[in-house]
C-alpha positions in Angstrom: 21.0 3.1 -2.8 21.4 6.7 -3.9 20.6 6.0 -7.6 17.3 4.2 -6.6 16.2 7.2 -4.4 16.8 9.6 -7.2 14.6 7.7 -9.7 11.6 7.4 -7.3 8.9 9.9 -8.3 5.2 10.5 -7.5 2.5 12.4 -9.2 0.6 13.9 -6.3 -2.6 12.2 -7.5 -3.7 10.2 -4.5 -4.7 6.6 -5.2 -6.6 5.9 -2.0 -6.8 6.7 1.6 -5.6 4.1 4.1 -6.1 3.7 7.8 -3.4 3.4 10.5 -3.6 -0.1 11.9 -0.8 0.3 14.4 2.0 2.7 15.5 5.0 1.2 17.2 7.3 3.9 18.6 10.9 3.3 19.3 13.2 5.8 20.9 13.0 8.2 18.0 11.8 6.1 15.1 8.3 4.7 14.3 7.0 1.6 12.6 3.6 2.1 10.9 1.2 -0.6 9.8 -1.3 0.8 7.3 -4.5 -0.8 6.1 -4.9 -0.4 2.3 -6.3 -2.0 -0.8 -5.3 -0.5 -4.1 -1.6 0.3 -3.2 -1.0 -3.3 -2.2 -1.6 -4.5 -5.8 1.7 -5.8 -7.1 3.6 -4.2 -4.2 6.5 -6.1 -2.6 8.9 -5.2 0.2 11.4 -2.6 -0.9 8.9 -0.7 -3.0 8.1 2.9 -2.2 4.7 4.3 -1.1 4.1 8.0 -0.3 2.2 8.2 3.0 0.8 11.8 3.4 3.4 12.8 0.9 6.3 11.1 2.6 8.2 8.5 0.6 8.4 5.4 2.7 9.9 2.0 1.9 7.6 -1.0 2.4 9.2 -3.4 4.9 6.5 -6.0 5.0 3.0 -6.9 3.6 0.2 -8.6 5.6 -3.4 -9.4 4.8 -4.8 -6.0 3.8 -2.0 -3.9 5.2 1.6 -3.0 4.7 4.4 -2.0 7.2 7.0 0.8 6.8 9.7 2.2 9.0 9.9 5.9 9.7 13.4 7.1 10.4 14.1 9.6 13.2 14.9 12.4 10.7 11.6 11.8 9.0 9.7 11.8 12.3 11.4 15.1 13.1 10.7 16.8 9.7 7.2 15.6 9.0 3.8 15.1 10.7 4.1 11.3 10.6 5.2 11.1 14.3 1.8 12.4 15.4 -0.3 9.7 13.6 -2.4 7.5 15.8 -4.4 4.2 15.3 -7.5 4.8 13.2 -6.1 8.0 11.5 -6.6 8.1 7.7 -3.7 8.9 5.4 -3.2 9.7 1.7 -1.5 6.9 -0.2 0.3 6.8 -3.6 2.6 4.2 -5.1 5.8 5.4 -6.8 5.3 6.2 -10.5 6.3 3.3 -12.7 9.0 3.9 -15.3 7.2 5.4 -18.3 4.0 6.0 -16.4 1.7 8.9 -17.1 2.3 12.0 -15.1 -1.0 13.5 -14.1 -0.2 16.0 -11.4 3.3 17.4 -11.1 6.7 15.8 -10.2 6.6 15.0 -6.5 9.7 13.4 -4.8 8.2 12.3 -1.5 11.0 14.3 0.3 9.2 16.8 2.5 10.6 20.4 2.7 8.8 21.2 6.0 5.4 21.3 7.6 2.6 23.9 7.8 -0.7 24.2 9.6 -4.3 24.4 8.5 -5.3 27.9 9.2 -8.8 28.1 7.7 -11.5 26.2 5.6 -14.0 28.1 3.5 -16.7 26.6 1.4 -17.2 28.1 -2.1 -20.1 26.4 -3.8 -18.8 22.8 -4.3 -15.2 23.6 -3.7 -13.4 24.3 -0.5 -10.7 26.9 0.0 -7.9 25.7 2.3 -5.5 28.2 3.9 -2.2 26.9 5.1 0.2 28.9 7.2 3.9 28.1 6.8 7.4 29.5 7.6 9.6 31.5 5.2 11.6 28.4 4.3 8.5 27.1 2.6 6.9 30.4 1.5 9.9 31.6 -0.5 9.1 28.9 -3.1 5.3 29.4 -3.1 4.1 31.4 -6.1 0.6 32.1 -7.3 -0.4 29.5 -10.0 2.6 27.4 -9.0 2.4 23.8 -7.7 2.6 22.5 -4.1 2.1 19.1 -2.6 0.1 19.1 0.7 0.2 15.8 2.4 1.2 14.4 -1.0 -1.7 16.0 -2.9 -0.7 17.9 -6.0 -2.5 21.3 -5.8 -2.2 24.7 -7.5 -1.5 27.7 -5.4 -4.4 30.2 -5.8 -3.4 33.0 -3.5 -0.3 33.9 -1.5 0.0 36.2 1.5 2.4 37.0 4.4 3.1 33.6 5.9 0.2 31.7 4.3 -1.1 30.4 1.0 -4.5 29.2 -0.2 -5.6 26.4 -2.5 -9.0 25.4 -3.9 -9.9 21.8 -3.4 -12.4 20.3 -5.9 -15.0 17.7 -5.0 -13.0 14.8 -6.4 -10.0 15.7 -4.3 -12.3 16.2 -1.2 -13.6 12.7 -1.5 -10.4 10.9 -2.5 -8.1 12.5 0.2 -8.1 13.3 3.9 -7.3 17.1 3.5 -10.7 18.6 4.1 -11.4 16.3 7.1 -8.5 17.7 9.0 -9.0 20.3 11.7 -7.8 23.9 12.1 -4.3 23.8 13.6 -3.5 20.3 12.2 0.0 19.8 10.8 0.4 19.0 7.1 3.5 17.9 5.2 4.6 20.3 2.4 6.8 19.7 -0.6 7.6 22.6 -2.8 7.6 22.5 -6.6 10.9 21.0 -7.7 11.2 23.4 -10.6 11.2 26.4 -8.2 14.0 24.8 -6.2 16.1 24.1 -9.3 15.7 27.7 -10.5 16.9 29.0 -7.2 19.9 26.7 -7.4 20.7 27.8 -10.9 20.5 31.6 -10.2 22.2 31.5 -6.8 25.6 33.4 -7.0 27.7 30.4 -5.8 26.3 28.2 -8.6 26.7 30.5 -11.6 28.2 33.9 -12.2 26.5 34.4 -15.5 22.9 34.4 -14.3 20.1 32.4 -15.8 20.2 32.1 -19.6 18.3 30.0 -22.1 21.5 28.2 -22.9 22.0 27.4 -19.2 18.5 26.0 -19.0 18.9 23.9 -22.1 22.2 22.5 -20.8 20.4 21.4 -17.6 17.5 19.7 -19.3 14.8 22.3 -19.5 
């Protein structure tokens, strides 16, 4: 239900990478079977797992894998429809109530996609440049947060139609980001706070502008 959806959150800290076991394509929908270990612990059908940052509902659990349906709208708005057998994906279980938030608040609802434009090694880190449309870029600010394929990252640099992040060794080894190729599609989720601020200051929402009282009234 709607209440359940609103309470599901992720941290953007990937728990493990899984491997696509099978892809069953319908007319416009897709059923994924994903091999995994850690995210299967305590998981039952109906639970939520973010797959490359996309919140999916577990529909079944087998020996060393889980199944999830990808609705037509999700196929259209994300890169999940391009997955093939053997592809590796970032996995994170939904944050348990009262759990520790290590990254930033990630909903698993993708705002759009971008493309890997460049990789550049910098000692033990890797700079990743992502190109994206204005619908994404309007929320991207230097030192702000962004989730790339479900990975919580800090924006280091912003330009016309692109942004850059620095990926530390731990994130390189625990996710599939740096193993992607130039031109590959990535799922992007903008920082929720940036979207809230835009909603608060938009003329149709408030005529009084953004004030401290207004922020306090809305939970900030």
